[in-house]
C-alpha positions as CSV (number, residue, x, y, z in Angstrom):
1,X,23.4,-9.2,21.2
2,X,22.0,-5.6,21.0
3,X,20.7,-6.3,17.5
4,X,18.8,-9.4,18.6
5,X,17.4,-7.6,21.6
6,X,16.2,-4.7,19.4
7,X,14.5,-7.2,17.0
8,X,12.8,-8.9,19.9
9,X,11.6,-5.6,21.4
10,X,10.4,-4.5,17.9
11,X,8.4,-7.7,17.6
12,X,6.9,-7.3,21.1
13,X,6.0,-3.7,20.4
14,X,4.2,-4.8,17.2
15,X,2.3,-7.4,19.1
16,X,1.4,-4.9,21.8
17,X,0.1,-2.5,19.1
18,X,-1.9,-5.3,17.5
19,X,-3.4,-6.2,20.9
20,X,-4.4,-2.6,21.6
21,X,-6.0,-2.3,18.1
22,X,-8.0,-5.5,18.8
23,X,-9.1,-4.1,22.2
24,X,-10.2,-0.8,20.7
25,X,-12.1,-2.7,17.9
26,X,-13.8,-4.9,20.5
27,X,-14.9,-1.8,22.5
28,X,-16.2,-0.1,19.4
29,X,-18.2,-3.1,18.2
30,X,-19.5,-4.4,21.5
31,X,-22.8,-2.5,21.1
32,X,-23.5,-4.1,17.7
33,X,-24.4,-7.7,17.1
34,X,-23.1,-9.8,14.2
35,X,-26.7,-10.0,12.9
36,X,-26.9,-6.2,12.8
37,X,-23.7,-5.9,10.9
38,X,-24.6,-8.7,8.4
39,X,-28.1,-7.2,7.9
40,X,-26.6,-3.7,7.2
41,X,-24.2,-5.3,4.6
42,X,-27.1,-7.1,2.9
43,X,-29.0,-3.8,2.6
44,X,-26.3,-2.4,0.3
45,X,-27.5,-2.8,-3.3
46,X,-25.5,-5.2,-5.4
47,X,-25.1,-2.5,-8.1
48,X,-23.4,-0.2,-5.6
49,X,-21.0,-2.9,-4.5
50,X,-20.1,-3.7,-8.1
51,X,-19.6,-0.1,-8.9
52,X,-17.3,0.3,-5.9
53,X,-15.3,-2.7,-7.0
54,X,-15.0,-1.4,-10.6
55,X,-13.9,2.0,-9.4
56,X,-11.4,0.5,-7.1
57,X,-9.9,-1.5,-9.9
58,X,-9.8,1.6,-12.1
59,X,-8.1,3.5,-9.3
60,X,-5.3,0.9,-9.0
61,X,-4.9,0.9,-12.8
62,X,-4.6,4.7,-12.7
63,X,-2.0,4.6,-9.9
64,X,0.2,2.4,-12.1
65,X,-0.1,5.1,-14.8
66,X,2.0,7.5,-12.8
67,X,5.0,5.1,-12.8
68,X,4.3,4.2,-16.5
69,X,4.4,7.8,-17.5
70,X,7.5,8.6,-15.3
71,X,9.4,5.7,-16.9
72,X,8.5,7.0,-20.4
73,X,9.8,10.4,-19.2
74,X,13.2,9.0,-18.2
75,X,13.2,6.9,-21.4
76,X,13.3,3.5,-19.7
77,X,11.2,0.6,-20.8
78,X,10.0,-2.1,-18.4
79,X,7.2,-4.7,-18.6
80,X,3.9,-3.4,-17.4
81,X,3.7,-6.1,-14.8
82,X,6.9,-4.9,-13.2
83,X,5.7,-1.3,-13.3
84,X,2.4,-2.3,-11.7
85,X,4.0,-4.3,-9.0
86,X,6.5,-1.5,-8.1
87,X,3.7,1.1,-8.2
88,X,1.3,-0.9,-6.1
89,X,3.9,-1.8,-3.4
90,X,5.3,1.7,-3.2
91,X,1.9,3.4,-3.0
92,X,0.9,0.9,-0.2
93,X,4.0,1.8,1.8
94,X,3.5,5.5,1.1
95,X,-0.1,5.5,2.3
96,X,0.4,3.2,5.3
97,X,3.7,4.5,6.6
98,X,3.4,8.2,5.9
99,X,6.2,10.3,4.5
100,X,5.1,9.3,1.1
101,X,8.1,10.4,-0.9
102,X,10.6,8.7,1.4
103,X,8.7,5.5,2.0
104,X,7.5,5.1,-1.6
105,X,10.8,6.3,-3.0
106,X,12.8,3.8,-1.1
107,X,10.6,0.9,-2.3
108,X,10.8,2.2,-5.9
109,X,14.6,2.5,-5.6
110,X,14.9,-1.0,-4.3
111,X,12.8,-2.5,-7.1
112,X,13.8,-0.4,-10.0
113,X,17.5,-0.6,-9.2
114,X,17.2,-4.4,-9.2
115,X,15.7,-4.1,-12.7
116,X,18.6,-2.0,-14.0
117,X,17.6,1.6,-13.6
118,X,20.2,4.1,-12.4
119,X,19.8,6.1,-9.2
120,X,19.5,9.3,-11.3
121,X,16.6,7.8,-13.3
122,X,14.9,6.6,-10.2
123,X,15.2,10.0,-8.7
124,X,13.7,11.6,-11.8
125,X,10.9,9.0,-11.7
126,X,10.0,9.8,-8.1
127,X,10.2,13.5,-8.7
128,X,7.9,13.1,-11.7
């Protein structure tokens, strides 16, 4: 009973935060029309947008490199697609939840342990 109540309260709290975020966004954007926003977006040169997209892709590729090198350090081989997935998800949790080592480390532990790595190897990987 308590567990269900906590789950419902957690969901309601999440909805409340989402509603507050929408309200703040509405207040911030009420002085701008959609035409102003679209015109401003069209004024950005295509070359700059493409450069930003390319650099973003390069950044994600570089982020996966940390895990790739750490797995080489602990002498464990995994398919790059698995490394990329674990790296991307753990970095997303780290950045969005804060406490990067704890949030990202727990995601890495969950994924890498399912793929056969020991707790010691995962600890070394996170420390790397």
